[in-house]
C-alpha angles and dihedrals in degrees: 000000000000092000093049091048090051094053092041089062091047092049092050089052091050092050091057090048091048091057090073098035101039124223097312122175112274120259120238092257090051090051090051092052089047093052093050093054104027095121092049098045107033094083089041092054090048096050101035111028100033098050093040093054092042091052091049091051093047092050092050091049093047091049093052096042115104114238094214133089121245094248090061092050092053092063100038136070116278119279101045105171108161119037130206096267097045099076120098123186138191114243094250139033102288102201132088125210093263089064090072102038123121123236094259091053097053123101127200090262091050090054094055116133112262087235089063090055089054090051091048104035096161091055090050091050092052092062110113132194110252110232094184118093108267117216088222093054109136115241105211101191093044093049095048093047091049088051099039092123089061105087129188096240098188122205109266091237091056091046090052090052094050091046092048090051092050090050090063093060109022120079137186113275095030126136111230131191115200119199118199089021120181138152097316130037097186090227122164114271112260095019108145112201123192091221133001114187116191121207112186147133102254120052095197092056094052090047088058091056108096094200098057114095097186132003142194132197106232131164102227088194093061105086146154104243114256090357113070147263113339099236130121092198090055092046090048090060086075139226123292090013110127134062092209142010118206125190113176122185093350105099090079091064101046118111095179103036097159092062093047091052091046090056090048092053091052092049095051124087114238104277091023119135133233113205118193115186120185137172134231113290094255097044095110104357093133090060104039107019092121091060097045117108121236093253091056093051096044104040134071127246091255090052090047089060093054093043088051090050089051090058088063092047098047096043101057105348110202089007082088121061136184094031108187139168126215136195104209097164118148114257093253091055093050091050090052092061097040122102094339124148128217091259090049089057092049091052093048109113103154105120093180096073112109122243122249117269128206141176136204117188143162139175129242110255122230112259117221111249099190135035112267107201090194091057104026094154091053090055093047092047091056090052090055100047094100101028109129127226096026114104120219087257091057093049093051091051098044101042098072090044091052089050091053092046089052093050091050093059115103106213136040090236091060091047092052091049090052092052088054091056096063090095088066092064094087090055091051094048093046085069098036094057087066093061125101103266093212097049093038107033126207089251091055090048090052092048092051091048092049094046091050094047090044093057108094091215094056113102102161092243120167090252092055094045090049092052090048089055091050090049091051093047093246090121134031105280119241112258093225098051125001097041095056093038091053092047096047095047097043094120096057121107116258092246091054091049089054090055091050093046091051090052096048102042097065089055091069125084096040121137088212109109090206088062091056089050090051092053090051091048090053098052093042092047099053099084095044089049092052092048092054092050093046090052093049095041109030093168095053115113114252091238089056092046090055093044095051095040097047094046095047092048093046094048093051106031107030094063110070114236098030107083136335122221095266094050090049092051092053091048093047091048091055093057119099128218088257090055093051093046088050091052090051093047090049090048092052093044089050089054091049092046091049090052091050091045091052091049090050089047091051091049092049090050090049090051090050092051090049090050090053091049091050091048091049090051090050091051092048089052091049090048091049090050091049092046091053093049102037125119099200133043137188111242107210092198095058097027090228139115108246134187119252128196110255113241117262120247126235134047109359092335094301094125091241108133123212116236091235136054125275 
């Protein structure tokens, strides 16, 4: 073992040396050494050197392999690297505030290695955002104004690549909003826009830009959380106004990217495109390092593309479509990064090589304007794209439940009232996110939210939200209602308590005095109701006693005009033990049926999604076939339909036919 270990170290050292000298023929002395220790080292070479080199090659190949299908590449600008179906996202916003801090704002603790956070998870969880004004807080507008003489000065090869990319998507007559505007927009020569609004940090730089028709100084890092950029000028530009939003070399300086992308989404017309070019992380580090965020300094260019894509995803979700990533680096820049070793990088001294250049982009999806009963979930999803507070995970959980709640309503008036309550979801979730996720699961949160919004009497008023908090234990319960209700229903299952809570909360906040009387009758009638059921069904479990009693009382007494407390007592007294057991059995079977119905509903939805996927694949195949056999093509650079030579038949297009069928 000692001999093998000795040679394993030697072989590892040789493998590092070989990375700079290639796999040259062995010298006589090396052959002699090899012959002396062949038996000891053959297996070591096989299991150490071979797999290590193979893994390195596979990683390089995987890194350089485009994650987009050929059909996508045919209809997009050159350099498509990441296609629509390649992106994968976590269920919630994955970044903490330190991720977007500037160097001057970082403390020693903030700069801790991520591995240390993994080794000390409790310490990482205890980190809090500091609300107080920090004396080291970076002032974006002040910094850029003080450094206004320092310009980006991109390599002309990079400028040509960005301009060429823009030319594929921008057309004469368009209205364009540019965020992070300065002295150069890198637009294609000869492009004639109808309107080009610049939003940047330095007025004099934008005034020097000949393309910009009007400009505003706006701090893109000054935002209203979960809403957008805090700027009256930007808001006054209107919603659904621009054909395109461009934001070149700006993403690296944003500390609140979600809000910037939300504002961009609002400004775009449906179908409009947002194009976000950025350069390699070291492209202008010497000039603007102080303004870079931590994520830009710490992450690689490949990671930057995925982070940039996540800003689209977590700003409006499916409100964006066609999210793609491009590598538009000049050829020299690509060659610099290809097949180079660590020592090659250390020896590299050519400062004239251009930096890498990349783009992430997506289009604004079309929001449903009217309820489509055949695609109710699609309509509800579109209404939730820009809702604040809810994470993508929450939206995915609550949407199918909202659809079911909508379908369960009896009248069109009730359905319209429910649709008007969607705006109350952020207020509900602002409270729910404070709940223990293990005791009160995300699914339970979604069910409570859907049940509340689905109740025609729920408006999301402060009184109702306050009572929801008391019912959840997030606020001290009222002595006259929530304290006794919580005590008397303590044996109920959490899911059943959620149902009861969703039924009670909408009854608060009414100006109707009979509703207040009904609430009082409910809380005072709980204990007598339970006593009657216990006496009639002595073997019934206490949790079932509380379930049956609370739901019977709520359904009859809580809604004014149905039954008063005395009428309910007479009706309950007339029930036999068989009646009560039957009600419990029906209640449980209803729950089981609802579970089965939900499973069937989910399967039906999955089948529909698969059918859509199959249909999309079929269309793509038809488009590919038509593209291969077409005689004319639209040239986006000239804007004209042009003739193309039809493909030749035979072997590889040579015209040579095989003597047998295909």
